[in-house]
Backbone as CSV, one residue per row, in Angstrom:
resi,resn,N_x,N_y,N_z,CA_x,CA_y,CA_z,C_x,C_y,C_z
1,UNK,5.862,-40.296,-146.851,6.405,-41.033,-147.944,7.342,-40.153,-148.857
2,UNK,8.533,-40.675,-149.066,9.432,-39.769,-149.851,9.099,-39.814,-151.417
3,UNK,9.726,-38.951,-152.055,9.516,-38.890,-153.522,9.743,-40.120,-154.181
4,UNK,10.952,-40.752,-153.787,11.349,-41.941,-154.436,10.367,-43.012,-154.229
5,UNK,9.834,-43.122,-152.988,8.785,-44.100,-152.699,7.640,-43.863,-153.404
6,UNK,7.227,-42.549,-153.589,5.969,-42.182,-154.377,6.185,-42.783,-155.855
7,UNK,7.435,-42.451,-156.357,7.640,-42.956,-157.766,7.596,-44.489,-157.873
8,UNK,8.026,-45.161,-156.915,8.056,-46.634,-156.971,6.567,-47.066,-156.947
9,UNK,5.768,-46.406,-156.115,4.349,-46.897,-156.037,3.533,-46.541,-157.320
10,UNK,3.943,-45.474,-157.979,3.367,-44.964,-159.258,3.777,-45.996,-160.321
11,UNK,5.073,-46.518,-160.265,5.457,-47.470,-161.387,4.742,-48.817,-161.077
12,UNK,4.524,-49.089,-159.924,3.781,-50.368,-159.677,2.281,-50.303,-160.133
13,UNK,1.765,-49.039,-159.985,0.383,-48.809,-160.391,0.261,-48.954,-161.843
14,UNK,1.201,-48.536,-162.630,1.079,-48.586,-164.078,1.793,-49.781,-164.713
15,UNK,2.213,-50.729,-163.893,2.872,-51.849,-164.399,2.005,-52.774,-165.203
16,UNK,0.700,-52.823,-164.950,-0.203,-53.618,-165.815,-0.304,-52.985,-167.100
17,UNK,-0.281,-51.659,-167.197,-0.379,-50.967,-168.495,0.995,-51.244,-169.297
18,UNK,2.002,-51.205,-168.644,3.343,-51.500,-169.283,3.309,-52.936,-170.008
19,UNK,2.776,-53.874,-169.229,2.655,-55.264,-169.783,1.813,-55.223,-171.050
20,UNK,0.700,-54.625,-170.987,-0.295,-54.547,-172.071,0.328,-53.812,-173.196
21,UNK,1.107,-52.677,-172.936,1.758,-51.871,-173.893,2.687,-52.663,-174.708
22,UNK,3.661,-53.399,-173.919,4.576,-54.202,-174.658,3.972,-55.345,-175.449
23,UNK,2.920,-55.953,-174.897,2.248,-56.995,-175.565,1.641,-56.644,-176.851
24,UNK,0.999,-55.478,-176.912,0.300,-54.978,-178.001,1.482,-54.540,-179.067
25,UNK,2.524,-53.970,-178.585,3.660,-53.667,-179.465,4.222,-54.911,-180.190
26,UNK,4.435,-56.073,-179.457,4.911,-57.245,-180.177,3.731,-57.780,-181.046
27,UNK,2.585,-57.674,-180.676,1.464,-58.181,-181.574,1.412,-57.414,-182.848
28,UNK,1.456,-56.089,-182.841,1.339,-55.318,-184.045,2.592,-55.497,-184.891
29,UNK,3.713,-55.662,-184.164,4.984,-55.723,-185.027,5.264,-57.198,-185.575
30,UNK,4.870,-58.079,-184.841,5.272,-59.578,-185.220,4.160,-60.462,-185.723
31,UNK,2.810,-59.920,-185.685,1.701,-60.628,-186.151,0.934,-59.959,-187.279
32,UNK,0.302,-60.889,-188.034,-0.625,-60.330,-189.168,-1.531,-61.332,-189.481
33,UNK,-2.478,-60.894,-190.331,-3.599,-61.869,-190.687,-3.084,-62.908,-191.782
34,UNK,-3.184,-64.148,-191.412,-2.822,-65.148,-192.301,-3.909,-66.139,-192.570
35,UNK,-4.039,-66.761,-193.709,-5.110,-67.773,-194.016,-4.636,-69.097,-193.435
36,UNK,-5.412,-69.556,-192.471,-5.107,-70.787,-191.830,-6.357,-71.862,-191.980
37,UNK,-5.934,-73.081,-192.357,-6.934,-74.182,-192.599,-7.164,-74.855,-191.318
38,UNK,-8.377,-74.923,-190.754,-8.782,-75.718,-189.615,-9.972,-76.503,-190.020
39,UNK,-9.721,-77.813,-189.794,-10.876,-78.900,-190.073,-11.426,-78.567,-191.463
40,UNK,-10.553,-78.408,-192.470,-11.058,-78.202,-193.800,-11.637,-76.935,-194.203
41,UNK,-11.678,-75.948,-193.210,-12.240,-74.631,-193.493,-11.023,-73.593,-193.332
42,UNK,-11.126,-72.573,-194.149,-10.041,-71.635,-194.031,-10.504,-70.280,-193.328
43,UNK,-9.606,-69.839,-192.470,-9.900,-68.687,-191.546,-8.772,-67.825,-191.730
44,UNK,-9.016,-66.473,-191.588,-7.989,-65.450,-191.529,-7.803,-65.176,-190.001
45,UNK,-6.666,-65.583,-189.475,-6.314,-65.337,-188.112,-5.034,-64.811,-187.888
46,UNK,-4.829,-64.074,-186.697,-3.499,-63.481,-186.370,-2.517,-64.544,-186.274
47,UNK,-1.285,-64.360,-186.938,-0.210,-65.488,-186.737,1.049,-64.654,-187.059
48,UNK,2.230,-65.237,-186.486,3.524,-64.589,-186.707,3.772,-64.595,-188.341
49,UNK,4.241,-63.393,-188.742,4.465,-63.198,-190.148,5.284,-61.934,-190.385
50,UNK,6.121,-61.818,-191.490,6.842,-60.592,-191.755,5.884,-59.575,-192.253
51,UNK,4.643,-60.017,-192.886,3.701,-59.140,-193.224,2.741,-58.734,-192.132
52,UNK,3.273,-58.132,-191.147,2.514,-57.877,-189.872,1.601,-56.761,-190.110
53,UNK,0.758,-56.564,-188.962,-0.146,-55.458,-188.905,0.499,-54.205,-189.117
54,UNK,1.833,-54.097,-188.553,2.504,-52.767,-188.768,2.860,-52.505,-190.270
55,UNK,3.347,-53.535,-190.980,3.570,-53.495,-192.335,2.295,-53.101,-193.139
56,UNK,1.143,-53.698,-192.879,-0.099,-53.494,-193.520,-0.616,-52.111,-193.264
57,UNK,-0.395,-51.642,-192.017,-0.756,-50.325,-191.635,0.000,-49.252,-192.388
58,UNK,1.344,-49.594,-192.538,2.162,-48.732,-193.285,1.728,-48.426,-194.659
59,UNK,1.278,-49.462,-195.436,0.796,-49.245,-196.742,-0.493,-48.470,-196.748
60,UNK,-1.374,-48.683,-195.722,-2.603,-47.887,-195.509,-2.297,-46.360,-195.362
61,UNK,-1.316,-46.074,-194.478,-0.827,-44.745,-194.187,-0.366,-44.041,-195.458
62,UNK,0.348,-44.785,-196.214,1.010,-44.291,-197.455,-0.019,-43.908,-198.484
63,UNK,-1.017,-44.752,-198.648,-2.021,-44.589,-199.565,-2.954,-43.382,-199.350
64,UNK,-3.210,-43.187,-197.951,-4.171,-42.323,-197.446,-3.673,-40.870,-197.082
65,UNK,-2.381,-40.804,-196.730,-1.862,-39.515,-196.309,-0.956,-38.775,-197.295
66,UNK,-0.185,-39.507,-198.102,0.752,-38.898,-198.936,0.186,-38.504,-200.317
67,UNK,0.589,-37.371,-200.915,0.209,-37.034,-202.260,0.704,-38.150,-203.233
68,UNK,0.041,-38.337,-204.319,0.386,-39.518,-205.152,1.721,-39.403,-205.763
69,UNK,2.350,-38.248,-205.913,3.689,-38.114,-206.511,4.823,-38.401,-205.589
70,UNK,4.556,-38.497,-204.242,5.667,-38.611,-203.247,5.930,-40.084,-203.159
71,UNK,7.144,-40.400,-203.303,7.746,-41.828,-203.205,8.534,-41.958,-201.766
72,UNK,8.009,-43.074,-201.150,8.520,-43.410,-199.933,9.784,-44.351,-200.131
73,UNK,10.898,-44.084,-199.596,12.194,-44.751,-199.803,12.821,-45.300,-198.463
74,UNK,13.567,-46.349,-198.711,14.478,-46.779,-197.585,15.882,-46.667,-197.843
75,UNK,16.521,-45.828,-196.982,17.939,-45.508,-197.291,18.962,-46.465,-196.679
76,UNK,18.447,-47.234,-195.644,19.362,-48.275,-195.062,18.539,-49.387,-194.589
77,UNK,19.154,-50.625,-194.281,18.436,-51.764,-193.841,17.563,-51.546,-192.532
78,UNK,18.145,-50.613,-191.711,17.501,-50.359,-190.454,16.309,-49.540,-190.503
79,UNK,16.224,-48.768,-191.527,15.102,-47.736,-191.712,13.683,-48.503,-191.746
80,UNK,13.558,-49.492,-192.500,12.214,-50.150,-192.512,11.935,-50.892,-191.338
81,UNK,12.924,-51.377,-190.636,12.630,-51.992,-189.270,12.209,-51.111,-188.328
82,UNK,12.930,-49.955,-188.260,12.472,-48.841,-187.199,11.127,-48.315,-187.480
83,UNK,10.804,-48.224,-188.796,9.436,-47.653,-189.211,8.364,-48.651,-188.717
84,UNK,8.669,-49.911,-188.778,7.595,-50.874,-188.330,7.458,-50.835,-186.822
85,UNK,8.699,-50.693,-186.053,8.721,-50.686,-184.692,7.947,-49.484,-184.251
86,UNK,8.159,-48.296,-184.859,7.499,-47.092,-184.511,5.954,-47.268,-184.688
87,UNK,5.553,-47.864,-185.635,4.078,-48.170,-185.934,3.573,-49.067,-184.731
88,UNK,4.259,-50.090,-184.397,3.795,-51.041,-183.338,3.786,-50.252,-181.953
89,UNK,4.728,-49.475,-181.751,4.738,-48.608,-180.413,3.656,-47.692,-180.400
90,UNK,3.377,-46.977,-181.499,2.369,-45.950,-181.532,0.976,-46.469,-181.455
91,UNK,0.685,-47.649,-182.203,-0.581,-48.244,-182.152,-0.805,-48.823,-180.804
92,UNK,0.158,-49.299,-180.196,0.084,-49.919,-178.842,-0.295,-48.892,-177.882
93,UNK,0.287,-47.672,-177.937,0.084,-46.627,-177.060,-1.379,-46.122,-177.214
94,UNK,-1.888,-46.012,-178.434,-3.232,-45.509,-178.725,-4.256,-46.471,-178.162
95,UNK,-4.022,-47.737,-178.367,-4.944,-48.859,-178.003,-5.006,-48.873,-176.410
96,UNK,-3.834,-48.717,-175.862,-3.760,-48.996,-174.299,-3.879,-47.560,-173.461
97,UNK,-4.196,-46.481,-174.305,-4.282,-45.220,-173.491,-5.352,-45.202,-172.466
98,UNK,-6.532,-45.796,-172.735,-7.562,-45.747,-171.652,-7.147,-46.539,-170.389
99,UNK,-6.301,-47.554,-170.504,-5.871,-48.378,-169.417,-4.821,-47.477,-168.718
100,UNK,-3.995,-46.786,-169.383,-3.064,-45.858,-168.754,-3.780,-44.794,-167.854
101,UNK,-4.783,-44.257,-168.482,-5.507,-43.144,-167.769,-6.192,-43.763,-166.512
102,UNK,-6.736,-44.886,-166.730,-7.446,-45.554,-165.443,-6.421,-45.874,-164.435
103,UNK,-5.219,-46.356,-164.676,-4.227,-46.665,-163.684,-3.689,-45.482,-163.048
104,UNK,-3.584,-44.423,-163.743,-3.043,-43.091,-163.226,-4.071,-42.606,-162.276
105,UNK,-5.308,-42.598,-162.652,-6.389,-42.063,-161.754,-6.642,-42.789,-160.580
106,UNK,-6.495,-44.178,-160.708,-6.567,-45.103,-159.553,-5.544,-44.825,-158.575
107,UNK,-4.287,-44.482,-159.180,-3.119,-44.086,-158.159,-3.420,-42.925,-157.310
108,UNK,-4.073,-41.914,-157.964,-4.323,-40.678,-157.257,-5.643,-40.670,-156.466
109,UNK,-6.510,-41.729,-156.746,-7.808,-41.785,-156.165,-7.856,-41.728,-154.622
110,UNK,-6.797,-42.321,-153.894,-6.919,-42.107,-152.333,-6.956,-40.826,-151.860
111,UNK,-6.425,-39.888,-152.654,-6.393,-38.446,-152.309,-7.660,-37.746,-152.677
112,UNK,-8.624,-38.422,-153.311,-9.851,-37.709,-153.732,-11.042,-38.028,-152.725
113,UNK,-11.986,-37.191,-152.668,-13.164,-37.397,-151.899,-14.024,-38.398,-152.542
114,UNK,-14.912,-38.983,-151.799,-15.896,-40.025,-152.327,-16.636,-39.516,-153.548
115,UNK,-17.059,-38.314,-153.530,-17.845,-37.680,-154.590,-16.926,-37.556,-155.919
116,UNK,-15.690,-37.183,-155.600,-14.760,-37.073,-156.779,-14.427,-38.526,-157.366
117,UNK,-14.362,-39.466,-156.527,-14.104,-40.793,-157.047,-15.109,-41.302,-158.001
118,UNK,-16.449,-40.907,-157.664,-17.593,-41.325,-158.580,-17.536,-40.686,-159.876
119,UNK,-16.948,-39.543,-159.965,-16.728,-38.797,-161.213,-15.576,-39.269,-162.084
120,UNK,-14.723,-40.216,-161.550,-13.452,-40.634,-162.199,-13.816,-41.334,-163.486
121,UNK,-14.888,-42.190,-163.475,-15.244,-42.943,-164.782,-15.597,-42.018,-165.875
122,UNK,-16.329,-40.901,-165.454,-16.820,-39.998,-166.494,-15.600,-39.288,-167.075
123,UNK,-14.581,-38.860,-166.204,-13.525,-38.224,-166.639,-12.633,-39.115,-167.518
124,UNK,-12.418,-40.389,-167.297,-11.704,-41.333,-168.080,-12.352,-41.486,-169.505
125,UNK,-13.735,-41.562,-169.526,-14.388,-41.700,-170.748,-14.278,-40.390,-171.665
126,UNK,-14.387,-39.172,-171.039,-14.260,-37.998,-171.653,-12.801,-37.814,-172.150
127,UNK,-11.738,-38.190,-171.382,-10.379,-38.076,-171.837,-10.188,-38.929,-173.003
128,UNK,-10.681,-40.134,-172.947,-10.476,-41.050,-174.176,-11.100,-40.485,-175.352
129,UNK,-12.404,-40.038,-175.345,-13.090,-39.465,-176.360,-12.257,-38.349,-177.002
130,UNK,-11.729,-37.484,-176.156,-10.945,-36.316,-176.621,-9.655,-36.776,-177.257
131,UNK,-8.980,-37.756,-176.817,-7.679,-38.181,-177.230,-8.022,-38.854,-178.677
132,UNK,-8.985,-39.674,-178.795,-9.273,-40.338,-180.080,-9.660,-39.248,-181.057
133,UNK,-10.539,-38.258,-180.675,-11.009,-37.234,-181.546,-9.784,-36.365,-182.044
134,UNK,-8.785,-36.127,-181.186,-7.524,-35.467,-181.516,-6.793,-36.286,-182.626
135,UNK,-6.652,-37.471,-182.397,-5.766,-38.501,-183.249,-6.606,-38.487,-184.613
136,UNK,-7.868,-38.572,-184.543,-8.676,-38.745,-185.941,-8.580,-37.327,-186.654
137,UNK,-8.635,-36.199,-185.885,-8.458,-34.925,-186.480,-7.184,-34.814,-187.247
138,UNK,-6.159,-35.133,-186.567,-4.807,-35.089,-187.142,-4.762,-35.996,-188.345
139,UNK,-5.157,-37.135,-188.252,-5.109,-38.246,-189.272,-5.905,-37.856,-190.515
140,UNK,-7.046,-37.335,-190.452,-8.008,-36.966,-191.566,-7.844,-35.632,-192.103
141,UNK,-7.459,-34.651,-191.253,-7.433,-33.242,-191.718,-5.979,-32.701,-191.639
142,UNK,-5.489,-32.689,-190.458,-4.151,-32.002,-190.395,-2.988,-32.497,-191.140
143,UNK,-2.743,-33.877,-190.951,-1.650,-34.466,-191.584,-1.606,-34.497,-193.184
144,UNK,-2.760,-34.862,-193.755,-2.809,-34.794,-195.220,-2.603,-33.406,-195.754
145,UNK,-3.276,-32.433,-195.017,-3.059,-31.018,-195.461,-1.679,-30.628,-195.423
146,UNK,-0.946,-30.965,-194.242,0.451,-30.589,-194.056,1.336,-31.087,-195.115
147,UNK,1.098,-32.509,-195.467,1.988,-33.112,-196.490,1.733,-32.489,-197.871
148,UNK,0.468,-32.261,-198.084,0.052,-31.738,-199.484,0.659,-30.304,-199.729
149,UNK,0.647,-29.459,-198.591,1.151,-28.103,-198.905,2.619,-28.066,-198.853
150,UNK,3.280,-28.838,-198.034,4.792,-28.882,-197.942,5.408,-29.413,-199.264
151,UNK,4.801,-30.520,-199.707,5.337,-31.095,-201.027,5.014,-30.328,-202.229
152,UNK,4.087,-29.350,-202.069,3.863,-28.528,-203.317,5.043,-27.703,-203.630
153,UNK,5.853,-27.416,-202.710,7.108,-26.617,-202.832,8.158,-27.358,-203.609
154,UNK,8.105,-28.753,-203.570,8.987,-29.499,-204.290,8.730,-29.441,-205.794
155,UNK,7.492,-29.440,-206.225,7.001,-29.368,-207.551,7.503,-27.930,-208.113
156,UNK,7.551,-26.904,-207.292,8.020,-25.635,-207.832,9.460,-25.712,-208.227
157,UNK,10.309,-26.393,-207.332,11.643,-26.529,-207.599,11.975,-27.609,-208.576
158,UNK,10.935,-28.317,-209.035,11.148,-29.389,-209.940,12.062,-30.493,-209.256
159,UNK,11.976,-30.718,-208.027,12.732,-31.652,-207.353,11.844,-32.935,-207.091
160,UNK,12.542,-34.136,-206.948,11.754,-35.418,-206.743,11.351,-35.394,-205.349
161,UNK,10.083,-35.542,-205.160,9.584,-35.553,-203.705,9.717,-37.051,-203.173
162,UNK,10.696,-37.212,-202.117,10.939,-38.415,-201.488,10.791,-38.247,-199.979
163,UNK,10.415,-39.451,-199.376,10.141,-39.398,-197.962,10.664,-40.752,-197.380
164,UNK,11.605,-40.757,-196.417,12.140,-41.962,-195.922,10.970,-42.687,-195.026
165,UNK,11.004,-43.971,-195.072,9.919,-44.703,-194.369,9.801,-44.283,-192.860
166,UNK,10.974,-44.304,-192.213,10.977,-44.033,-190.806,10.522,-42.533,-190.400
167,UNK,10.981,-41.658,-191.205,10.646,-40.157,-191.064,9.118,-40.072,-191.250
168,UNK,8.548,-40.700,-192.275,7.174,-40.636,-192.571,6.285,-41.100,-191.375
169,UNK,6.690,-42.382,-190.970,5.907,-42.871,-189.880,6.025,-42.130,-188.561
170,UNK,7.258,-41.683,-188.236,7.457,-41.002,-187.014,6.778,-39.641,-186.973
171,UNK,6.835,-38.928,-188.028,6.063,-37.628,-188.106,4.631,-37.766,-188.032
172,UNK,4.142,-38.833,-188.693,2.688,-39.020,-188.714,2.201,-39.417,-187.323
173,UNK,2.827,-40.195,-186.587,2.322,-40.700,-185.222,2.705,-39.651,-184.205
174,UNK,3.831,-38.907,-184.384,4.082,-37.828,-183.389,3.037,-36.679,-183.518
175,UNK,2.691,-36.317,-184.706,1.619,-35.373,-184.910,0.315,-35.841,-184.316
176,UNK,-0.073,-37.095,-184.651,-1.466,-37.604,-184.193,-1.539,-37.711,-182.623
177,UNK,-0.493,-38.336,-182.009,-0.474,-38.415,-180.536,-0.380,-37.050,-179.860
178,UNK,0.539,-36.185,-180.394,0.621,-34.943,-179.857,-0.728,-34.037,-179.827
179,UNK,-1.382,-34.180,-180.956,-2.672,-33.512,-181.075,-3.729,-34.127,-180.064
180,UNK,-3.699,-35.489,-180.046,-4.557,-36.169,-179.108,-4.365,-35.823,-177.679
181,UNK,-3.145,-35.508,-177.308,-2.855,-35.068,-175.990,-3.220,-33.679,-175.714
182,UNK,-2.964,-32.802,-176.731,-3.438,-31.428,-176.630,-4.905,-31.275,-176.569
183,UNK,-5.660,-32.203,-177.195,-7.129,-32.133,-177.078,-7.695,-32.459,-175.546
184,UNK,-6.729,-32.667,-174.671,-7.158,-32.874,-173.257,-7.190,-31.631,-172.531
185,UNK,-7.054,-30.383,-173.214,-7.061,-29.068,-172.692,-8.186,-28.846,-171.731
186,UNK,-9.501,-29.214,-171.978,-10.544,-28.969,-171.032,-10.407,-29.720,-169.714
187,UNK,-9.969,-30.934,-169.866,-9.779,-31.785,-168.624,-8.726,-31.122,-167.755
188,UNK,-7.555,-30.762,-168.423,-6.527,-30.155,-167.673,-6.887,-28.907,-166.969
189,UNK,-7.673,-28.007,-167.643,-8.159,-26.780,-167.053,-9.105,-27.109,-165.846
190,UNK,-10.009,-27.988,-166.057,-10.967,-28.271,-164.903,-10.233,-28.823,-163.705
191,UNK,-9.249,-29.857,-163.920,-8.545,-30.360,-162.749,-7.688,-29.296,-162.047
192,UNK,-7.112,-28.478,-162.827,-6.189,-27.330,-162.110,-7.166,-26.504,-161.215
193,UNK,-8.345,-26.032,-161.831,-9.240,-25.275,-161.081,-9.863,-26.020,-159.904
194,UNK,-10.237,-27.230,-160.140,-10.861,-28.093,-159.152,-9.962,-28.227,-157.982
195,UNK,-8.607,-28.418,-158.196,-7.583,-28.699,-157.145,-7.197,-27.386,-156.504
196,UNK,-7.668,-26.249,-157.067,-7.268,-25.043,-156.404,-5.937,-24.469,-156.794
197,UNK,-5.325,-25.109,-157.758,-3.949,-24.597,-158.191,-4.050,-23.462,-158.981
198,UNK,-5.139,-23.368,-159.727,-5.438,-22.158,-160.623,-6.710,-21.526,-160.398
199,UNK,-6.819,-20.242,-160.177,-8.084,-19.619,-160.009,-8.916,-19.578,-161.242
200,UNK,-10.151,-19.667,-161.303,-11.049,-19.714,-162.468,-10.833,-18.457,-163.375
201,UNK,-10.634,-17.288,-162.648,-10.492,-16.086,-163.447,-9.085,-16.005,-164.227
202,UNK,-8.160,-16.967,-163.790,-6.920,-16.989,-164.412,-7.103,-17.277,-165.970
203,UNK,-7.909,-18.268,-166.256,-8.260,-18.667,-167.606,-8.702,-17.408,-168.608
204,UNK,-9.499,-16.603,-167.920,-10.016,-15.399,-168.669,-9.014,-14.468,-168.731
205,UNK,-8.232,-14.144,-167.801,-7.274,-12.956,-167.726,-6.099,-13.208,-168.787
206,UNK,-5.757,-14.442,-168.777,-4.551,-14.860,-169.464,-4.809,-15.520,-170.885
207,UNK,-6.014,-15.432,-171.328,-6.342,-16.044,-172.619,-5.522,-15.635,-173.801
208,UNK,-5.052,-14.358,-173.772,-4.285,-13.863,-174.935,-2.986,-14.538,-174.905
209,UNK,-2.281,-14.729,-173.824,-1.056,-15.411,-173.771,-1.148,-16.840,-174.066
210,UNK,-2.280,-17.471,-173.611,-2.471,-18.777,-173.867,-2.781,-19.087,-175.430
211,UNK,-3.508,-18.251,-175.952,-3.733,-18.339,-177.456,-2.454,-18.066,-178.159
212,UNK,-1.507,-17.261,-177.719,-0.264,-17.073,-178.294,0.486,-18.409,-178.281
213,UNK,0.459,-19.046,-177.085,1.057,-20.329,-176.997,0.542,-21.395,-177.867
214,UNK,-0.775,-21.291,-178.039,-1.399,-22.327,-179.104,-0.824,-22.004,-180.484
215,UNK,-0.818,-20.760,-180.822,-0.253,-20.307,-182.158,1.179,-20.918,-182.340
216,UNK,2.047,-20.696,-181.386,3.446,-21.103,-181.338,3.473,-22.613,-181.508
217,UNK,2.698,-23.332,-180.718,2.652,-24.811,-180.684,2.272,-25.271,-182.060
218,UNK,1.277,-24.623,-182.565,0.580,-25.050,-183.905,1.652,-24.767,-185.044
219,UNK,2.415,-23.700,-184.957,3.426,-23.437,-185.941,4.593,-24.405,-185.870
220,UNK,4.994,-24.852,-184.660,6.110,-25.758,-184.547,5.716,-27.163,-184.929
221,UNK,4.497,-27.550,-184.654,4.145,-29.086,-184.856,3.628,-29.165,-186.344
222,UNK,3.299,-28.020,-187.007,2.890,-28.127,-188.414,3.796,-27.119,-189.169
223,UNK,4.949,-27.516,-189.577,5.989,-26.721,-190.318,5.515,-26.271,-191.654
224,UNK,4.528,-25.520,-191.767,3.986,-25.112,-193.103,4.136,-23.547,-193.143
225,UNK,4.832,-23.087,-194.128,5.145,-21.761,-194.393,3.916,-20.827,-194.646
226,UNK,2.784,-21.413,-195.137,1.795,-20.675,-195.536,0.817,-20.386,-194.321
227,UNK,1.008,-21.203,-193.238,0.177,-20.844,-192.075,-1.266,-21.439,-192.105
228,UNK,-1.547,-22.181,-193.180,-2.950,-22.814,-193.230,-3.073,-23.873,-192.196
229,UNK,-2.169,-24.821,-192.193,-2.230,-25.944,-191.295,-2.055,-25.551,-189.863
230,UNK,-1.386,-24.396,-189.599,-1.286,-23.823,-188.199,-2.577,-23.481,-187.823
231,UNK,-3.390,-22.767,-188.550,-4.745,-22.277,-188.278,-5.741,-23.461,-188.166
232,UNK,-5.538,-24.521,-188.863,-6.303,-25.781,-188.823,-6.202,-26.359,-187.489
233,UNK,-5.026,-26.294,-186.906,-4.959,-26.790,-185.503,-5.268,-25.812,-184.395
234,UNK,-4.996,-24.409,-184.721,-5.221,-23.380,-183.716,-6.696,-23.324,-183.354
235,UNK,-7.553,-23.312,-184.312,-9.010,-23.069,-184.111,-9.575,-24.208,-183.236
236,UNK,-9.368,-25.446,-183.419,-9.852,-26.447,-182.501,-9.399,-26.265,-181.040
237,UNK,-8.146,-26.001,-180.986,-7.458,-25.831,-179.638,-8.122,-24.580,-178.900
238,UNK,-8.400,-23.587,-179.683,-9.040,-22.359,-179.102,-10.544,-22.688,-178.640
239,UNK,-11.209,-23.587,-179.472,-12.509,-23.983,-179.113,-12.599,-24.837,-177.898
240,UNK,-11.544,-25.741,-177.752,-11.496,-26.534,-176.648,-11.171,-25.724,-175.368
241,UNK,-10.406,-24.683,-175.484,-10.060,-23.863,-174.499,-11.389,-23.141,-173.889
242,UNK,-12.171,-22.635,-174.874,-13.487,-22.088,-174.417,-14.426,-23.076,-173.708
243,UNK,-14.397,-24.317,-174.214,-15.114,-25.356,-173.597,-14.652,-25.554,-172.097
244,UNK,-13.261,-25.590,-172.007,-12.770,-25.873,-170.706,-12.987,-24.756,-169.692
245,UNK,-12.981,-23.548,-170.273,-13.355,-22.286,-169.382,-14.832,-22.325,-169.025
246,UNK,-15.660,-22.677,-169.920,-17.064,-22.786,-169.549,-17.370,-23.778,-168.482
247,UNK,-16.599,-25.009,-168.553,-16.757,-25.970,-167.641,-16.276,-25.648,-166.235
248,UNK,-15.154,-24.753,-166.211,-14.648,-24.335,-164.861,-15.669,-23.362,-164.265
249,UNK,-16.284,-22.518,-165.010,-17.255,-21.532,-164.557,-18.447,-22.365,-164.044
250,UNK,-18.891,-23.398,-164.742,-20.034,-24.179,-164.274,-19.689,-24.915,-162.992
251,UNK,-18.525,-25.427,-162.816,-18.096,-26.128,-161.639,-18.035,-25.178,-160.491
252,UNK,-17.567,-23.917,-160.746,-17.519,-22.987,-159.708,-18.787,-22.559,-159.176
253,UNK,-19.809,-22.246,-160.040,-21.174,-21.902,-159.644,-21.827,-22.942,-158.889
254,UNK,-21.605,-24.194,-159.330,-22.175,-25.363,-158.631,-21.574,-25.576,-157.242
255,UNK,-20.338,-25.271,-157.140,-19.564,-25.304,-155.805,-20.103,-24.234,-154.836
256,UNK,-20.286,-23.071,-155.395,-20.812,-21.943,-154.646,-22.320,-22.200,-154.154
257,UNK,-23.054,-22.860,-154.960,-24.351,-23.198,-154.521,-24.487,-24.291,-153.407
258,UNK,-23.442,-25.167,-153.480,-23.464,-26.230,-152.488,-22.990,-25.682,-151.230
259,UNK,-22.160,-24.612,-151.230,-21.653,-23.989,-150.077,-22.599,-23.095,-149.397
C-alpha cells in the first residue's frame, strides 16, 4: 500500500471524528440555553441563539482568568465573531478528543498483537486522563498566573491594560490544548520504547537534553520574563518524564521475564 493510499485510509478512519468535531463546533457556536415553555412548563433547553455556549463561556473565561483591571476590547466587527468561533472549535476538540484517540488507535490496531489490542482501552483512558489533567492544570494554575504576572508590568508603566477578545481566547485555548498534549509524554515514551524505536536507556542518557527542551518549550509557551510560570510548567513535565521512564523500565523488566 502506497503512502497516499495509507493517508486515504487514515482519513476514512477519522471521518466519524471529523463529523462529531464539526457538529460540536456548530452546537457550541450557534446554540445556547433558552427558556422554552412546553405544556405550560418552562425548561432551559439548547436552542439557536446569539447568546451561545461560546458567548457564555467567554464571559466565564474573562471572569476567572483575567485580573480585574484588564479590559477586554473588540477592535473590529470580525474580532468578536472569530473569538466565538475559536471557542467553539477548541471546546469541540476537547470534547471529541477521546473519539479521535480511539479512531487513531483503531486504525493502527491491525499492526498490533492480540495482547497489545487488549491494552488499547487502557491506553485511551490514560491518554484522556492526562489530556484533561493538562488542560485543567493550564486553566486553573498556569494561565491565570501568566496573565497576572504579565499584566503587572502594565501597572508599572501606568498603561491601560487591554486585551482583544480574539487574542485572549486564542492564547487561552492554545495554552490549554498545548499543555494537554504535552502531558501525553509518558504515553509517548512507552510507545516509542515498546515499538523498539527508542532504547529504554535513551531516556536516562539524554534526560539533560530533554529537560533543556522542556525549559525552552515552557519559556516559549509562557512568555513571562520572571521565569515563574516557566517553572510552573517545567516541573510537571519533568515529573511526567520520570513517570514515563519508570513505566518503560517496568515494561522492559516484564518483557525480559516473559522471554
